[in-house]
Phi, psi and omega in degrees: 000322180300320180298317181297316180296320180294316179298317179295321179296316178296317178297315182296319176296319178294321176299313180297318175298319178294320180293322178295321178297319178296317179297317180298317176303315182293321179291322180293317178299317183297315179294322177294322176297317181298320178290319180297317178297319180300332181252019180050044176258158176288119178295325183300318179295317180296316183289322178297317177298317177303311183294321182279320188240349176106175183299313184300318180295321181292318178294322176297320178299316180292315184292330183295327182260337189236001178091166186295340179298339179292330175291322176295319181297315179302310182293330176294319177291333180279341178297146180307325180272358182279352183285000000 
C-alpha cells in the first residue's frame, strides 16, 4: 500500500509541475502579445518565434524592430504588480 501511495503522490506532483509550466507559458505568451500589440507588431510572428526558439528569441525579434525598451516592457508586464 505504501508503494501505491508513493506512486500516486509522484503522479500528482508531476501533474502539478506540468500544469504550472503550462500556466507560465500562457502568461509569457500573454505578455509578449501585449508588447507586440503596443508596438503594432504581428502577434503571430512573435508567438511563433517564442514557441520555436524560446523567450530570448521572441524578445530579440521585438527589440530588433522597436528597441530594447520592449524587453523592459515585457518584464514589467510579467512582474506581479504589472497585471
